[in-house]
Every structure is written in C-alpha cells, then in structure tokens.
N, C-alpha and C positions, 0 to 999 in steps of 0.2 A: 633272467636269463634276456632280456631284449634287452637292460642298462649299466651292469653289470658286466664286470669280464672273466669272473673268474670263477667259467665255464672251461670247458677245450673242447676243442673242437679238431673233428682232423681237417691237417694238415693238405693231406690232396683230396687235389680240386673233384676228382669218381668217384670219394666215401662223401663225396661234402653233398651230388649228385642224392646221393640212398636216400634225398634225407624231402626231394621231395614226390618217396609212397608217402608221405605222411597226411599230407590236404589232397592226395590221389585217392588213397583210402577212408577217408573221412567225406568223398564226396559221395567215393561208396555206397558206405553205411546210410546216408542222407536217405541215398538210388531206396533201397532195404526200405527202409522209417517210409517212404512215395508207394512205392506196389504190397506194403505192407496198408495205410490207408484206405487205398484204391480196394484191397480184400475185403475188409471192413465195415465201404460203403459199397462194401454190392456185396454184403449176407441182410444192412440194413432193405436196400435195393426191396430184395428179398422179401422179408421178413411186414415192409409198409408196402407197399407199389402192389398189387392183388392182379397188370397184367402180367411182374415177372412169372416164365416157367421154376421147373426146378431142376431140370438137360440147364439154358443158357444162365443160372446162375452158378451150378457148379465148376462147370465153362469158369466163367470168369471167375472164381475165387486160386480154383484150382490151377491157372496157369497166375494170376497176381499173386499167391502166394511161392510159387514155382518161384518168379521172378526176385519175389522178398528172400529168397532162403540163395542165390543167387547172387544176386548184389550182397549180398552182408556177407557165405566167405569168399569175394571177391574183397573185399575190404581188408574183411581180414588176416587175404592171402599178404595183402599189401605190406598189414601191417609183422603179423608173423617173417618177409621178406625183409624188410625195416632194422623187426629187430634183431635176424643172425645176419645181415651184413655189418652191423654197430658193435656187437657182438664178437664177430670176427676182430673186428677196428681194436676194439676196446682190445682182449686177449693179443690178439700182435702185435701193436703200436707202440716201441721203447715209451719207457713215465719222462715222463715233460719236466723239467729245471724248475721249480715254482719257482727260487730268487731271476729268474730270466719274467715274469708275469706269462709267462704258455704261450701259446695257439705256434 
C-alpha cells in the first residue's frame, strides 16, 4: 500500500482525516500497556520490598489497572470509530472505474 497504487482511498478529504484515528488508537493502546506494566511493578514491589503496606500496594495496583482499562477502551473506541467511518465510506461511495487507475 505504501509503494503501490492498486488501493482505493476516499476522495473526500474529510473521510481521509478519519485515518488520523489509527495513530491515536495505537497511542492509547501504548498507554494501556504502560499502565499494565506499572501495575505489575507495584505488585512485584509489594512482594519483594518489606516496607510496603497492603493498603498502599492495593491502591496503586487498582489505580494503575483502572488507567490501563481506560486507555484500552479509548484505543478500541478510536479503532471502532475508524471502522464505522470506513464502512460508511465503503458502502455509500460509488465504485471507481478500474480502467482509469482509481483514486
């Protein structure tokens, strides 16, 4: 797709702007991974460091897990919005004449 020209893309710039949701979705999923790793680190710190308390570890783990789920859902929402807009474009756009080269 990066090198060839056999793909079809939306001719309207507004529909092409929807593709900006893809990097945003990946960034949100990266944030979800970050908070998941932090939750694992807090759990390991609770197990390995004798000075940690159950309350502090539980609060930190719950906070990080809540943030992880939030960023994951936000990322999935971005991908769902992109897919919905792409399907709308794909369903309601007239077919492109293949002999002209598309686009």
